[in-house]
GUMAR-152059 format. One record per residue (C-alpha): residue number from 1; z, x, y; residue in three letters. Coordinates in nm, 4 decimals. Layout:
N
+-----+----------+----------+----------+-----+
:   n :       up :     east :    north : res :
+-----+----------+----------+----------+-----+
: NUM :        Z :        X :        Y : ala :
...
+-----+----------+----------+----------+-----+
***
This chain:
366
+-----+----------+----------+----------+-----+
:   n :       up :     east :    north : res :
+-----+----------+----------+----------+-----+
:   1 : -30.7039 :   8.4172 :  -9.7461 : met :
:   2 : -30.8495 :   8.2311 :  -9.4480 : lys :
:   3 : -30.6664 :   8.1915 :  -9.1180 : val :
:   4 : -30.7706 :   7.9854 :  -8.8160 : phe :
:   5 : -30.6612 :   8.1294 :  -8.4810 : leu :
:   6 : -30.6317 :   7.8483 :  -8.2244 : ile :
:   7 : -30.6813 :   7.8948 :  -7.8516 : ala :
:   8 : -30.7267 :   7.6336 :  -7.5823 : gly :
:   9 : -30.7185 :   7.8241 :  -7.2522 : ala :
:  10 : -30.7646 :   8.1778 :  -7.1198 : arg :
:  11 : -30.3975 :   8.2816 :  -7.1654 : pro :
:  12 : -30.4176 :   8.1713 :  -7.5308 : asn :
:  13 : -30.7041 :   8.4131 :  -7.5897 : phe :
:  14 : -30.4901 :   8.6951 :  -7.4481 : met :
:  15 : -30.2384 :   8.6081 :  -7.7195 : lys :
:  16 : -30.4745 :   8.5738 :  -8.0155 : ile :
:  17 : -30.6778 :   8.8853 :  -7.9242 : ala :
:  18 : -30.4211 :   9.1372 :  -8.0571 : pro :
:  19 : -30.3795 :   8.9251 :  -8.3719 : ile :
:  20 : -30.7555 :   8.9209 :  -8.4294 : ala :
:  21 : -30.7692 :   9.2967 :  -8.3810 : arg :
:  22 : -30.4818 :   9.3410 :  -8.6290 : ala :
:  23 : -30.6487 :   9.1087 :  -8.8809 : phe :
:  24 : -30.9588 :   9.3280 :  -8.8685 : glu :
:  25 : -30.7474 :   9.6001 :  -9.0312 : lys :
:  26 : -30.6074 :   9.3694 :  -9.3007 : gln :
:  27 : -30.8825 :   9.3323 :  -9.5623 : asn :
:  28 : -30.7305 :   9.0318 :  -9.7437 : pro :
:  29 : -30.7378 :   8.8235 :  -9.4253 : ile :
:  30 : -31.0497 :   8.6371 :  -9.3166 : gln :
:  31 : -31.0097 :   8.4670 :  -8.9807 : tyr :
:  32 : -31.1928 :   8.2177 :  -8.7653 : arg :
:  33 : -31.1411 :   8.1797 :  -8.3907 : ile :
:  34 : -31.1267 :   7.8157 :  -8.2818 : val :
:  35 : -31.1692 :   7.7419 :  -7.9109 : his :
:  36 : -31.0576 :   7.3855 :  -7.8464 : thr :
:  37 : -31.2170 :   7.3777 :  -7.5015 : gly :
:  38 : -30.8944 :   7.2439 :  -7.3498 : gln :
:  39 : -30.9648 :   7.4361 :  -7.0302 : his :
:  40 : -31.3155 :   7.5081 :  -6.9077 : tyr :
:  41 : -31.3378 :   7.8460 :  -6.7367 : asp :
:  42 : -31.6590 :   8.0029 :  -6.6082 : gln :
:  43 : -31.5035 :   8.3479 :  -6.6546 : asn :
:  44 : -31.4989 :   8.3000 :  -7.0319 : met :
:  45 : -31.8406 :   8.4546 :  -7.0895 : ser :
:  46 : -31.9453 :   8.7139 :  -7.3442 : asp :
:  47 : -31.8033 :   8.9793 :  -7.1095 : val :
:  48 : -31.4605 :   8.8152 :  -7.1316 : phe :
:  49 : -31.4497 :   8.8442 :  -7.5109 : phe :
:  50 : -31.5891 :   9.1959 :  -7.4967 : asp :
:  51 : -31.3057 :   9.2830 :  -7.2578 : glu :
:  52 : -31.0585 :   9.1618 :  -7.5198 : leu :
:  53 : -31.2466 :   9.3417 :  -7.8002 : ser :
:  54 : -31.2794 :   9.0228 :  -8.0040 : ile :
:  55 : -31.5808 :   8.8233 :  -8.1127 : arg :
:  56 : -31.6884 :   8.4955 :  -7.9559 : asn :
:  57 : -31.5222 :   8.1830 :  -8.1022 : pro :
:  58 : -31.6504 :   8.0699 :  -8.4410 : asp :
:  59 : -31.5888 :   7.7059 :  -8.3474 : tyr :
:  60 : -31.5873 :   7.5390 :  -8.0077 : his :
:  61 : -31.4409 :   7.1864 :  -8.0053 : leu :
:  62 : -31.5399 :   7.1139 :  -7.6418 : glu :
:  63 : -31.2422 :   6.8845 :  -7.5879 : ala :
:  64 : -31.2477 :   6.9078 :  -7.2081 : gly :
:  65 : -30.9999 :   6.7399 :  -6.9745 : gly :
:  66 : -30.8403 :   6.3979 :  -6.9494 : gly :
:  67 : -30.4817 :   6.2805 :  -6.9745 : ser :
:  68 : -30.2424 :   6.4477 :  -7.2167 : his :
:  69 : -30.3071 :   6.1725 :  -7.4719 : ala :
:  70 : -30.6850 :   6.1775 :  -7.4285 : glu :
:  71 : -30.7072 :   6.5550 :  -7.4540 : gln :
:  72 : -30.4730 :   6.5791 :  -7.7524 : thr :
:  73 : -30.6623 :   6.3021 :  -7.9332 : ala :
:  74 : -31.0030 :   6.4629 :  -7.8747 : lys :
:  75 : -30.8802 :   6.7976 :  -8.0048 : ile :
:  76 : -30.7285 :   6.6345 :  -8.3142 : met :
:  77 : -31.0467 :   6.4445 :  -8.3997 : ile :
:  78 : -31.2722 :   6.7477 :  -8.3658 : glu :
:  79 : -31.0347 :   6.9900 :  -8.5340 : phe :
:  80 : -30.9991 :   6.7643 :  -8.8354 : glu :
:  81 : -31.3766 :   6.7799 :  -8.8812 : lys :
:  82 : -31.3679 :   7.1604 :  -8.8761 : val :
:  83 : -31.0800 :   7.1785 :  -9.1259 : cys :
:  84 : -31.2606 :   6.9381 :  -9.3576 : thr :
:  85 : -31.5820 :   7.1404 :  -9.3515 : ala :
:  86 : -31.4222 :   7.4869 :  -9.3637 : asp :
:  87 : -31.0682 :   7.4423 :  -9.4902 : arg :
:  88 : -30.8311 :   7.7269 :  -9.3962 : pro :
:  89 : -30.5223 :   7.8426 :  -9.5835 : asp :
:  90 : -30.3252 :   7.8785 :  -9.2616 : leu :
:  91 : -30.3572 :   7.7518 :  -8.9038 : val :
:  92 : -30.2004 :   7.9827 :  -8.6468 : met :
:  93 : -30.1198 :   7.8386 :  -8.3057 : val :
:  94 : -29.9847 :   8.0185 :  -7.9998 : val :
:  95 : -29.7796 :   7.9127 :  -7.7010 : gly :
:  96 : -29.7194 :   7.5584 :  -7.5867 : asp :
:  97 : -30.0396 :   7.3918 :  -7.4664 : val :
:  98 : -30.1816 :   7.0609 :  -7.5913 : asn :
:  99 : -30.4079 :   7.2502 :  -7.8329 : ser :
: 100 : -30.0987 :   7.4021 :  -7.9947 : thr :
: 101 : -29.9544 :   7.0581 :  -8.0642 : leu :
: 102 : -30.2803 :   6.8881 :  -8.1636 : ala :
: 103 : -30.3983 :   7.1470 :  -8.4152 : cys :
: 104 : -30.0510 :   7.1783 :  -8.5697 : ser :
: 105 : -30.0353 :   6.8052 :  -8.6381 : ile :
: 106 : -30.3848 :   6.7957 :  -8.7892 : val :
: 107 : -30.3140 :   7.0931 :  -9.0165 : ala :
: 108 : -29.9806 :   6.9604 :  -9.1346 : lys :
: 109 : -30.1245 :   6.6186 :  -9.2214 : lys :
: 110 : -30.3949 :   6.7941 :  -9.4251 : met :
: 111 : -30.1291 :   6.9953 :  -9.6118 : asn :
: 112 : -30.2399 :   7.3200 :  -9.4468 : ile :
: 113 : -29.9683 :   7.5723 :  -9.3627 : lys :
: 114 : -29.8882 :   7.6222 :  -8.9916 : val :
: 115 : -29.7642 :   7.9387 :  -8.8182 : ala :
: 116 : -29.6391 :   7.9284 :  -8.4588 : his :
: 117 : -29.6544 :   8.2409 :  -8.2448 : val :
: 118 : -29.3987 :   8.2352 :  -7.9576 : glu :
: 119 : -29.1821 :   7.9997 :  -8.1605 : ala :
: 120 : -28.8312 :   7.9012 :  -8.0581 : gly :
: 121 : -28.8697 :   7.9233 :  -7.6811 : leu :
: 122 : -28.6795 :   7.6445 :  -7.5054 : arg :
: 123 : -28.6328 :   7.5450 :  -7.1422 : ser :
: 124 : -28.4295 :   7.2391 :  -7.2539 : phe :
: 125 : -28.6173 :   7.0414 :  -6.9900 : asp :
: 126 : -28.7974 :   6.7585 :  -7.1690 : val :
: 127 : -28.9715 :   6.6566 :  -6.8457 : lys :
: 128 : -29.1972 :   6.9579 :  -6.9007 : met :
: 129 : -29.4996 :   6.8717 :  -7.1200 : pro :
: 130 : -29.4891 :   7.2266 :  -7.2555 : glu :
: 131 : -29.1341 :   7.1753 :  -7.3823 : glu :
: 132 : -29.2447 :   6.8703 :  -7.5809 : ile :
: 133 : -29.5324 :   7.0711 :  -7.7279 : asn :
: 134 : -29.2977 :   7.3556 :  -7.8252 : arg :
: 135 : -29.0385 :   7.1283 :  -7.9845 : met :
: 136 : -29.2836 :   6.9203 :  -8.1872 : val :
: 137 : -29.4849 :   7.2219 :  -8.3035 : thr :
: 138 : -29.1726 :   7.4012 :  -8.4224 : asp :
: 139 : -29.0533 :   7.0870 :  -8.6002 : ser :
: 140 : -29.3520 :   7.0988 :  -8.8391 : ile :
: 141 : -29.4363 :   7.4708 :  -8.8631 : ser :
: 142 : -29.3917 :   7.6775 :  -9.1795 : asp :
: 143 : -29.3738 :   8.0218 :  -9.0199 : leu :
: 144 : -29.2121 :   8.1148 :  -8.6903 : phe :
: 145 : -29.3018 :   8.4344 :  -8.5050 : phe :
: 146 : -29.0440 :   8.4933 :  -8.2341 : val :
: 147 : -29.0744 :   8.6961 :  -7.9120 : thr :
: 148 : -28.7071 :   8.7295 :  -7.8190 : glu :
: 149 : -28.3770 :   8.6967 :  -8.0025 : glu :
: 150 : -28.2744 :   8.3744 :  -7.8267 : gln :
: 151 : -28.5734 :   8.2124 :  -7.9955 : gly :
: 152 : -28.4188 :   8.2874 :  -8.3344 : met :
: 153 : -28.0912 :   8.1316 :  -8.2219 : val :
: 154 : -28.2704 :   7.8171 :  -8.1057 : asn :
: 155 : -28.4625 :   7.7797 :  -8.4316 : leu :
: 156 : -28.1538 :   7.8330 :  -8.6469 : lys :
: 157 : -27.9659 :   7.5756 :  -8.4383 : asn :
: 158 : -28.2514 :   7.3339 :  -8.5169 : glu :
: 159 : -28.2075 :   7.3919 :  -8.8888 : gly :
: 160 : -28.4991 :   7.6229 :  -8.9616 : lys :
: 161 : -28.4490 :   7.8519 :  -9.2640 : pro :
: 162 : -28.3865 :   8.2200 :  -9.1985 : asp :
: 163 : -28.6643 :   8.3138 :  -9.4422 : ser :
: 164 : -28.9271 :   8.1457 :  -9.2200 : ala :
: 165 : -28.8145 :   8.3048 :  -8.8909 : ile :
: 166 : -28.9539 :   8.6465 :  -8.7991 : his :
: 167 : -28.8652 :   8.8398 :  -8.4840 : phe :
: 168 : -29.1839 :   9.0374 :  -8.4228 : val :
: 169 : -29.2023 :   9.1044 :  -8.0477 : gly :
: 170 : -29.4643 :   8.9613 :  -7.8141 : his :
: 171 : -29.8409 :   8.9553 :  -7.8649 : val :
: 172 : -29.8939 :   8.8877 :  -7.4922 : met :
: 173 : -29.7324 :   9.2234 :  -7.4241 : ile :
: 174 : -29.9521 :   9.3830 :  -7.6925 : asp :
: 175 : -30.2529 :   9.2623 :  -7.4998 : asn :
: 176 : -30.1053 :   9.3675 :  -7.1652 : leu :
: 177 : -30.0687 :   9.7271 :  -7.2831 : tyr :
: 178 : -30.4140 :   9.7189 :  -7.4401 : tyr :
: 179 : -30.5793 :   9.5917 :  -7.1218 : gln :
: 180 : -30.3819 :   9.8304 :  -6.9025 : arg :
: 181 : -30.5130 :  10.1160 :  -7.1148 : gly :
: 182 : -30.8687 :   9.9954 :  -7.0586 : arg :
: 183 : -30.7959 :   9.9532 :  -6.6875 : leu :
: 184 : -30.6909 :  10.3157 :  -6.6567 : glu :
: 185 : -31.0362 :  10.4204 :  -6.7785 : gln :
: 186 : -31.2179 :  10.2164 :  -6.5125 : met :
: 187 : -31.3249 :  10.3514 :  -6.1711 : pro :
: 188 : -31.0961 :  10.2763 :  -5.8766 : ala :
: 189 : -31.3617 :  10.0691 :  -5.7004 : asp :
: 190 : -31.4372 :   9.8460 :  -6.0005 : ala :
: 191 : -31.2758 :   9.5361 :  -5.8476 : phe :
: 192 : -31.3517 :   9.3406 :  -5.5341 : ser :
: 193 : -30.9860 :   9.3286 :  -5.4258 : leu :
: 194 : -30.9496 :   9.7067 :  -5.4142 : asn :
: 195 : -31.0254 :   9.6797 :  -5.0419 : asp :
: 196 : -30.7212 :   9.4543 :  -5.0021 : phe :
: 197 : -30.5056 :   9.7034 :  -5.1932 : lys :
: 198 : -30.6334 :   9.9903 :  -4.9800 : met :
: 199 : -30.5537 :   9.8015 :  -4.6596 : gln :
: 200 : -30.1991 :   9.7119 :  -4.7633 : his :
: 201 : -29.9628 :   9.9757 :  -4.8947 : arg :
: 202 : -29.7239 :   9.6975 :  -4.9967 : glu :
: 203 : -29.8031 :   9.3353 :  -5.0753 : tyr :
: 204 : -29.6841 :   9.0399 :  -5.2826 : gly :
: 205 : -29.8754 :   8.8251 :  -5.5309 : val :
: 206 : -29.8348 :   8.4458 :  -5.5607 : val :
: 207 : -29.9269 :   8.2032 :  -5.8391 : thr :
: 208 : -29.8305 :   7.8371 :  -5.8214 : leu :
: 209 : -29.9634 :   7.5550 :  -6.0359 : his :
: 210 : -29.6903 :   7.3483 :  -6.2036 : arg :
: 211 : -29.7013 :   6.9754 :  -6.1175 : pro :
: 212 : -29.3308 :   6.9744 :  -6.0311 : ser :
: 213 : -29.4079 :   7.2248 :  -5.7534 : asn :
: 214 : -29.7523 :   7.1329 :  -5.6292 : val :
: 215 : -29.7677 :   6.7541 :  -5.6729 : asp :
: 216 : -29.4643 :   6.6790 :  -5.4561 : asp :
: 217 : -29.5349 :   6.7168 :  -5.0837 : gln :
: 218 : -29.1809 :   6.8016 :  -4.9734 : lys :
: 219 : -29.1388 :   7.0605 :  -5.2472 : thr :
: 220 : -29.4707 :   7.2273 :  -5.1699 : leu :
: 221 : -29.3953 :   7.2272 :  -4.7964 : glu :
: 222 : -29.0561 :   7.3887 :  -4.8612 : arg :
: 223 : -29.2116 :   7.6609 :  -5.0757 : ile :
: 224 : -29.4745 :   7.7349 :  -4.8112 : phe :
: 225 : -29.2060 :   7.7577 :  -4.5433 : glu :
: 226 : -29.0602 :   8.0417 :  -4.7498 : ala :
: 227 : -29.4034 :   8.2017 :  -4.7915 : phe :
: 228 : -29.4582 :   8.1861 :  -4.4152 : thr :
: 229 : -29.1311 :   8.3690 :  -4.3504 : arg :
: 230 : -29.2124 :   8.6295 :  -4.6158 : ile :
: 231 : -29.5529 :   8.7065 :  -4.4619 : thr :
: 232 : -29.3780 :   8.8083 :  -4.1398 : gln :
: 233 : -29.2634 :   9.1126 :  -4.3393 : thr :
: 234 : -29.5011 :   9.1414 :  -4.6341 : leu :
: 235 : -29.8613 :   9.0203 :  -4.6746 : pro :
: 236 : -29.9214 :   8.7873 :  -4.9684 : leu :
: 237 : -30.2302 :   8.7304 :  -5.1804 : ile :
: 238 : -30.2666 :   8.4018 :  -5.3652 : phe :
: 239 : -30.5329 :   8.3417 :  -5.6369 : pro :
: 240 : -30.5048 :   7.9672 :  -5.5954 : ile :
: 241 : -30.5201 :   7.7101 :  -5.8718 : his :
: 242 : -30.7648 :   7.4210 :  -5.8028 : pro :
: 243 : -30.4808 :   7.1671 :  -5.8355 : arg :
: 244 : -30.2751 :   7.3516 :  -5.5734 : thr :
: 245 : -30.5689 :   7.3863 :  -5.3357 : arg :
: 246 : -30.6452 :   7.0146 :  -5.3641 : lys :
: 247 : -30.2863 :   6.9144 :  -5.2916 : asn :
: 248 : -30.2496 :   7.1550 :  -5.0004 : met :
: 249 : -30.5497 :   6.9880 :  -4.8399 : lys :
: 250 : -30.4175 :   6.6387 :  -4.9139 : ala :
: 251 : -30.0727 :   6.7210 :  -4.7714 : phe :
: 252 : -30.2088 :   6.9057 :  -4.4674 : gly :
: 253 : -30.0425 :   7.2335 :  -4.5697 : ile :
: 254 : -30.2049 :   7.5452 :  -4.4255 : his :
: 255 : -30.1465 :   7.8973 :  -4.5566 : pro :
: 256 : -29.9798 :   8.1433 :  -4.3182 : pro :
: 257 : -30.2016 :   8.3896 :  -4.1355 : arg :
: 258 : -30.1021 :   8.6864 :  -4.3509 : asp :
: 259 : -30.1613 :   8.5117 :  -4.6816 : met :
: 260 : -30.4997 :   8.5788 :  -4.8422 : lys :
: 261 : -30.6299 :   8.3002 :  -5.0662 : leu :
: 262 : -30.8808 :   8.3760 :  -5.3418 : thr :
: 263 : -31.0341 :   8.1826 :  -5.6279 : asp :
: 264 : -30.8690 :   8.2287 :  -5.9707 : pro :
: 265 : -30.9277 :   8.5838 :  -6.0912 : leu :
: 266 : -31.0487 :   8.7317 :  -6.4206 : pro :
: 267 : -30.7669 :   8.8823 :  -6.6255 : tyr :
: 268 : -30.8457 :   9.2481 :  -6.5561 : met :
: 269 : -30.8837 :   9.1983 :  -6.1823 : glu :
: 270 : -30.5592 :   9.0023 :  -6.1674 : phe :
: 271 : -30.3758 :   9.2673 :  -6.3709 : leu :
: 272 : -30.5105 :   9.5370 :  -6.1415 : asn :
: 273 : -30.3710 :   9.3375 :  -5.8486 : leu :
: 274 : -30.0200 :   9.2399 :  -5.9604 : trp :
: 275 : -29.9258 :   9.5574 :  -6.1483 : lys :
: 276 : -29.8984 :   9.7424 :  -5.8152 : asp :
: 277 : -29.7381 :   9.4589 :  -5.6164 : ala :
: 278 : -29.4046 :   9.4864 :  -5.4380 : lys :
: 279 : -29.3138 :   9.1541 :  -5.5983 : leu :
: 280 : -29.4611 :   8.8507 :  -5.7730 : val :
: 281 : -29.3711 :   8.4923 :  -5.6801 : leu :
: 282 : -29.4704 :   8.2546 :  -5.9579 : thr :
: 283 : -29.4035 :   7.9448 :  -6.1639 : asp :
: 284 : -29.5941 :   8.0883 :  -6.4617 : ser :
: 285 : -29.4199 :   8.1569 :  -6.7913 : gly :
: 286 : -29.6453 :   8.4438 :  -6.8951 : gly :
: 287 : -29.6089 :   8.6354 :  -6.5695 : leu :
: 288 : -29.2304 :   8.6356 :  -6.6069 : gln :
: 289 : -29.2812 :   8.8333 :  -6.9271 : glu :
: 290 : -29.5634 :   9.0579 :  -6.8114 : glu :
: 291 : -29.3825 :   9.1609 :  -6.4925 : thr :
: 292 : -29.0741 :   9.2405 :  -6.7022 : thr :
: 293 : -29.2847 :   9.4594 :  -6.9328 : ala :
: 294 : -29.4208 :   9.6614 :  -6.6383 : leu :
: 295 : -29.1022 :   9.6559 :  -6.4280 : gly :
: 296 : -29.2400 :   9.4530 :  -6.1343 : val :
: 297 : -28.9839 :   9.2360 :  -5.9447 : pro :
: 298 : -29.0513 :   8.8669 :  -6.0132 : cys :
: 299 : -28.9167 :   8.5549 :  -5.8407 : leu :
: 300 : -28.9692 :   8.2446 :  -6.0548 : thr :
: 301 : -29.0093 :   7.9293 :  -5.8466 : ile :
: 302 : -28.8625 :   7.6930 :  -6.1044 : arg :
: 303 : -28.5219 :   7.5501 :  -6.1892 : glu :
: 304 : -28.5207 :   7.6855 :  -6.5459 : asn :
: 305 : -28.7019 :   7.9168 :  -6.7835 : thr :
: 306 : -28.7774 :   7.9191 :  -7.1546 : glu :
: 307 : -28.7885 :   8.3003 :  -7.1353 : arg :
: 308 : -28.4250 :   8.3960 :  -7.0614 : pro :
: 309 : -28.4648 :   8.7566 :  -7.1695 : ile :
: 310 : -28.6765 :   8.8210 :  -6.8593 : thr :
: 311 : -28.3614 :   8.7496 :  -6.6577 : ile :
: 312 : -28.0903 :   8.9003 :  -6.8785 : ser :
: 313 : -28.2858 :   9.2212 :  -6.9418 : glu :
: 314 : -28.5975 :   9.2113 :  -6.7272 : gly :
: 315 : -28.6942 :   9.2070 :  -6.3613 : thr :
: 316 : -28.7172 :   8.8299 :  -6.3230 : asn :
: 317 : -28.4876 :   8.5904 :  -6.1360 : glu :
: 318 : -28.4912 :   8.2110 :  -6.1088 : ile :
: 319 : -28.4892 :   8.1030 :  -5.7436 : val :
: 320 : -28.5847 :   7.7356 :  -5.7740 : gly :
: 321 : -28.7679 :   7.5764 :  -5.4827 : thr :
: 322 : -28.4976 :   7.6389 :  -5.2225 : ser :
: 323 : -28.6362 :   7.8209 :  -4.9194 : lys :
: 324 : -28.3013 :   7.9936 :  -4.8704 : glu :
: 325 : -28.2780 :   8.1199 :  -5.2299 : lys :
: 326 : -28.6359 :   8.2469 :  -5.2237 : ile :
: 327 : -28.5777 :   8.4326 :  -4.8981 : leu :
: 328 : -28.2403 :   8.5743 :  -5.0064 : asp :
: 329 : -28.3933 :   8.7189 :  -5.3239 : ala :
: 330 : -28.6928 :   8.8484 :  -5.1269 : phe :
: 331 : -28.4610 :   9.0332 :  -4.8904 : gln :
: 332 : -28.2795 :   9.2001 :  -5.1808 : ile :
: 333 : -28.6128 :   9.3292 :  -5.3113 : ile :
: 334 : -28.7165 :   9.4565 :  -4.9688 : met :
: 335 : -28.3787 :   9.6322 :  -4.9334 : asn :
: 336 : -28.4518 :   9.8070 :  -5.2659 : lys :
: 337 : -28.1431 :   9.6603 :  -5.4308 : asn :
: 338 : -28.3318 :   9.4736 :  -5.7053 : trp :
: 339 : -28.2378 :   9.5222 :  -6.0695 : lys :
: 340 : -28.4492 :   9.7835 :  -6.2457 : thr :
: 341 : -28.4560 :   9.5912 :  -6.5716 : gly :
: 342 : -28.5467 :   9.7189 :  -6.9149 : gln :
: 343 : -28.8135 :   9.6510 :  -7.1734 : lys :
: 344 : -28.6892 :   9.3927 :  -7.4268 : pro :
: 345 : -28.6524 :   9.4842 :  -7.7922 : lys :
: 346 : -28.9798 :   9.5069 :  -7.9901 : leu :
: 347 : -29.1959 :   9.4647 :  -7.6798 : trp :
: 348 : -29.3700 :   9.7813 :  -7.7914 : asp :
: 349 : -29.7305 :   9.6713 :  -7.8357 : gly :
: 350 : -29.7039 :   9.6300 :  -8.2143 : lys :
: 351 : -29.6158 :   9.2606 :  -8.2537 : ala :
: 352 : -29.9610 :   9.1667 :  -8.3867 : ala :
: 353 : -29.9438 :   9.4394 :  -8.6517 : glu :
: 354 : -29.6111 :   9.2970 :  -8.7715 : arg :
: 355 : -29.7585 :   8.9470 :  -8.7814 : ile :
: 356 : -30.0583 :   9.0621 :  -8.9875 : ala :
: 357 : -29.8300 :   9.2349 :  -9.2398 : glu :
: 358 : -29.6049 :   8.9281 :  -9.2678 : leu :
: 359 : -29.9026 :   8.6939 :  -9.3138 : ile :
: 360 : -30.0302 :   8.9100 :  -9.5998 : thr :
: 361 : -29.6867 :   8.9055 :  -9.7681 : lys :
: 362 : -29.6603 :   8.5289 :  -9.7107 : phe :
: 363 : -29.9808 :   8.4652 :  -9.9072 : phe :
: 364 : -29.8804 :   8.7050 : -10.1838 : ile :
: 365 : -29.5572 :   8.5098 : -10.2308 : leu :
: 366 : -29.7293 :   8.1693 : -10.2444 : leu :
+-----+----------+----------+----------+-----+
***
């Protein structure tokens, strides 16, 4: 029983890490970790994998960058070679990146079963590349592991059989709890940004990287007008994405005085930062979920979300790119009138264990 775990970027490794740890306890399952190399990250050293308590990747496809088509094609070509040389029984993909799509297509054309973790999520915005990746991957997968109940509804509406859909909870939250536990064992001065936290009793954290936000000058200017107003009340810290930094320079946008810019942060340092924040302002999908799990107020700078449970049950709210909406929501948080939220069903840190048990049963039934 051989399973390939596919990851293409740092957040993907956060998702496969709990699955790998669960597979270690399931004797019938042999697994290989495949790093497609979709994103190159200097922080992904041996220490990074040690932090996650997983081994280094068994295969590295070194796909690199390029356009969506170029990157997807390079991953497909290299992954096919790996599957030919070391054929798996199941390919497990996570999330919605190009690696998810590319490896699913290769596996399916080689008559290898495909399992999708985080299946069924929909923004219903086909202008988002991630939405295309999600839709196509789900259209050819054999097993669907779902993070929230709306995902099951979406998959059933698309004609997927009930027997293939499994509501298991969220592996990203498994990893969040695991890493938080490790964080609690570390000394208070372990991270460089502890000085910032000591200087500011309250602060906000910003992440911003989506092309719809950072590639359009007027949109980015409008968002930074809101940030400037916010920093008059609350200091902000912004681990800035290279794409955002480049466009800020090109558009002549300068950060406000009380906004601290840093390079992208390692996972543990970033967790240590945002878990104690007054609020998070983001266009990230994963942070909407993680902030909900830890009860941190989150303002999502997008017009839609594929993670509706973070709004209906969690601490997240969609504010779009309107300066007025961002500031109105910010004021509610500062007035301590924000919703407390609750932890969604099955976000209990045991999703990966459920997946491992279901995979074992799946092979027994074949």
